MDAnalysis code that builds the backbone (N, CA, C; Angstrom):
import MDAnalysis as mda
import numpy as np

u = mda.Universe.empty(210, n_residues=70, atom_resindex=np.repeat(np.arange(70), 3), trajectory=True)
u.add_TopologyAttr("name", ["N", "CA", "C"] * 70)
u.add_TopologyAttr("resid", np.arange(1, 71))
u.add_TopologyAttr("resname", ["UNK", "UNK", "UNK", "UNK", "UNK", "UNK", "UNK", "UNK", "UNK", "UNK", "UNK", "UNK", "UNK", "UNK", "UNK", "UNK", "UNK", "UNK", "UNK", "UNK", "UNK", "UNK", "UNK", "UNK", "UNK", "UNK", "UNK", "UNK", "UNK", "UNK", "UNK", "UNK", "UNK", "UNK", "UNK", "UNK", "UNK", "UNK", "UNK", "UNK", "UNK", "UNK", "UNK", "UNK", "UNK", "UNK", "UNK", "UNK", "UNK", "UNK", "UNK", "UNK", "UNK", "UNK", "UNK", "UNK", "UNK", "UNK", "UNK", "UNK", "UNK", "UNK", "UNK", "UNK", "UNK", "UNK", "UNK", "UNK", "UNK", "UNK"])
u.atoms.positions = np.array([
    [0.714, -0.959, 0.144],
    [-0.158, 0.140, -0.060],
    [0.847, 1.339, -0.166],
    [0.883, 1.927, -1.073],
    [1.480, 3.162, -1.279],
    [0.818, 4.152, -0.968],
    [-0.675, 4.925, -1.404],
    [-1.353, 5.729, -1.164],
    [-2.515, 5.793, -0.441],
    [-2.558, 6.289, 0.790],
    [-4.369, 6.364, 1.270],
    [-4.436, 7.595, 1.307],
    [-5.982, 7.684, 0.763],
    [-6.754, 8.839, 0.414],
    [-8.088, 8.905, 1.497],
    [-7.713, 9.840, 2.878],
    [-8.436, 9.843, 4.168],
    [-9.174, 11.270, 3.511],
    [-9.318, 12.279, 2.383],
    [-9.965, 13.388, 2.462],
    [-11.352, 13.174, 2.823],
    [-12.341, 14.160, 3.129],
    [-13.347, 14.350, 3.499],
    [-14.306, 13.192, 4.010],
    [-13.719, 13.100, 5.242],
    [-14.195, 11.793, 6.279],
    [-14.832, 12.256, 7.456],
    [-14.287, 13.711, 7.973],
    [-14.775, 14.125, 8.814],
    [-13.928, 13.789, 9.945],
    [-12.851, 13.350, 9.579],
    [-11.745, 12.775, 10.692],
    [-11.465, 14.243, 11.644],
    [-11.429, 13.649, 13.023],
    [-11.559, 14.699, 14.362],
    [-10.282, 14.607, 14.944],
    [-9.558, 13.236, 14.762],
    [-8.267, 13.397, 15.503],
    [-7.369, 12.323, 15.071],
    [-6.296, 12.183, 15.333],
    [-5.205, 11.039, 15.310],
    [-4.733, 10.270, 16.275],
    [-4.713, 9.076, 16.167],
    [-3.757, 8.809, 17.233],
    [-2.694, 8.142, 16.982],
    [-1.982, 8.210, 18.490],
    [-0.397, 8.125, 18.158],
    [-0.241, 6.779, 17.739],
    [0.624, 6.474, 16.526],
    [1.245, 5.556, 16.112],
    [0.286, 4.742, 15.356],
    [-0.956, 5.252, 15.245],
    [-2.418, 5.062, 14.394],
    [-1.695, 4.273, 12.646],
    [-0.713, 4.912, 12.495],
    [-0.318, 4.112, 10.790],
    [1.352, 3.814, 10.920],
    [1.611, 3.513, 11.821],
    [3.293, 3.378, 12.108],
    [3.759, 1.686, 11.964],
    [2.488, 0.765, 10.803],
    [2.870, -0.717, 10.491],
    [3.007, -0.180, 8.772],
    [2.758, 1.303, 7.964],
    [2.558, 1.588, 7.196],
    [4.087, 2.270, 6.530],
    [5.223, 1.357, 6.400],
    [6.207, 1.693, 6.325],
    [6.740, 1.744, 5.110],
    [6.082, 1.427, 4.046],
    [5.937, 1.330, 2.776],
    [4.927, 2.825, 2.187],
    [3.870, 3.571, 3.156],
    [3.070, 4.403, 2.460],
    [3.822, 5.795, 2.067],
    [3.885, 6.018, 0.646],
    [4.221, 7.289, 0.102],
    [3.537, 8.610, -0.005],
    [2.591, 8.214, 0.275],
    [1.046, 9.410, -0.035],
    [0.547, 9.291, 1.043],
    [-0.149, 10.557, 1.820],
    [-0.990, 10.287, 2.835],
    [-1.841, 11.838, 2.407],
    [-2.939, 11.600, 2.634],
    [-3.941, 12.413, 2.192],
    [-4.849, 12.668, 3.322],
    [-4.856, 13.947, 4.179],
    [-5.984, 13.934, 5.091],
    [-6.486, 14.937, 4.976],
    [-6.606, 15.807, 4.116],
    [-7.606, 17.136, 3.588],
    [-8.944, 17.349, 3.858],
    [-8.966, 18.356, 4.478],
    [-10.707, 18.524, 4.407],
    [-11.535, 17.843, 5.406],
    [-10.669, 17.351, 6.275],
    [-11.142, 16.816, 7.956],
    [-11.490, 18.058, 8.367],
    [-11.303, 17.339, 10.331],
    [-11.968, 18.238, 11.010],
    [-10.772, 18.117, 12.077],
    [-9.327, 17.734, 11.769],
    [-8.475, 17.736, 12.406],
    [-7.795, 19.455, 13.070],
    [-7.747, 18.683, 14.411],
    [-7.460, 20.586, 15.145],
    [-6.221, 20.339, 15.811],
    [-5.279, 19.068, 15.936],
    [-3.858, 19.167, 16.397],
    [-3.224, 18.008, 15.424],
    [-1.892, 17.909, 15.680],
    [-1.644, 16.519, 15.348],
    [-0.914, 16.424, 16.455],
    [-1.217, 15.119, 16.855],
    [0.152, 14.242, 18.143],
    [1.106, 14.322, 17.422],
    [2.168, 14.025, 18.752],
    [3.581, 14.101, 18.338],
    [3.675, 12.796, 17.757],
    [3.339, 11.648, 18.099],
    [3.761, 10.366, 17.297],
    [2.588, 10.021, 16.279],
    [1.816, 10.745, 15.889],
    [0.737, 10.547, 14.531],
    [1.633, 9.657, 13.630],
    [2.732, 9.824, 13.118],
    [3.020, 9.762, 11.818],
    [4.695, 8.694, 11.940],
    [4.649, 8.264, 13.390],
    [5.834, 7.279, 13.676],
    [5.624, 6.040, 12.308],
    [6.947, 5.766, 12.239],
    [6.762, 4.185, 11.399],
    [6.587, 4.933, 10.034],
    [6.353, 5.850, 9.505],
    [6.070, 6.039, 8.106],
    [7.457, 6.833, 7.509],
    [8.282, 5.942, 7.261],
    [9.869, 6.369, 6.860],
    [9.920, 6.587, 5.489],
    [8.980, 6.271, 4.937],
    [8.960, 5.943, 3.182],
    [8.124, 7.255, 2.678],
    [7.150, 7.584, 3.566],
    [6.840, 8.550, 3.437],
    [7.241, 10.144, 2.653],
    [6.207, 10.484, 1.263],
    [6.894, 11.844, 0.405],
    [6.050, 12.578, 0.454],
    [4.634, 12.651, 0.847],
    [3.650, 13.611, 0.340],
    [2.434, 13.278, 1.751],
    [2.878, 14.366, 2.267],
    [1.560, 14.543, 3.503],
    [0.699, 15.708, 3.027],
    [-0.877, 15.466, 2.724],
    [-1.792, 16.668, 2.780],
    [-2.896, 17.186, 3.794],
    [-2.751, 17.957, 4.747],
    [-3.369, 18.393, 5.307],
    [-4.074, 19.927, 5.451],
    [-4.175, 20.374, 4.179],
    [-4.432, 21.400, 3.985],
    [-6.620, 21.017, 3.907],
    [-7.275, 22.301, 4.232],
    [-8.291, 22.325, 4.281],
    [-8.753, 21.183, 6.028],
    [-8.176, 21.417, 6.930],
    [-8.390, 21.180, 8.322],
    [-7.902, 22.787, 9.030],
    [-8.686, 22.831, 10.485],
    [-8.615, 23.649, 11.078],
    [-7.298, 23.127, 12.188],
    [-6.171, 22.979, 11.614],
    [-5.227, 22.707, 12.534],
    [-4.520, 23.839, 13.484],
    [-4.868, 24.005, 14.476],
    [-3.883, 24.831, 15.324],
    [-2.875, 24.936, 16.254],
    [-2.525, 23.519, 16.344],
    [-1.744, 22.738, 17.146],
    [-0.815, 21.883, 16.845],
    [0.567, 22.163, 16.254],
    [1.583, 21.279, 15.740],
    [2.862, 20.895, 17.002],
    [2.471, 19.878, 17.946],
    [4.056, 19.982, 19.096],
    [5.035, 19.996, 18.457],
    [6.141, 20.043, 19.124],
    [7.219, 20.071, 18.465],
    [7.596, 18.850, 18.477],
    [8.467, 18.287, 16.910],
    [8.595, 16.723, 16.768],
    [7.524, 15.993, 16.490],
    [6.362, 16.638, 16.054],
    [5.262, 16.048, 15.282],
    [5.734, 15.621, 13.891],
    [6.837, 15.774, 13.264],
    [7.113, 15.341, 12.010],
    [8.409, 14.944, 11.912],
    [9.215, 14.879, 13.510],
    [10.426, 14.263, 13.239],
    [11.245, 12.554, 12.483],
    [10.358, 11.913, 12.392],
    [10.153, 10.787, 11.426],
    [9.800, 10.905, 10.372],
    [9.508, 11.799, 9.886],
    [9.412, 12.049, 8.277],
    [10.573, 12.472, 7.620],
])
């Protein structure tokens, strides 16, 4: 699996490590959801990720280190 498009799904939260087993994922699209913050470990394990789309959300909190493994 190299692409996941979860846009327009009314997702309001991301869990820590929820995508950690997807080490081959290249593209993750989370646009136009209801995300307000990005947990520090939300993207852990996504070592191959090249495109992360978060536009169209109302994100007001991105803690330091949220993207450190990307």
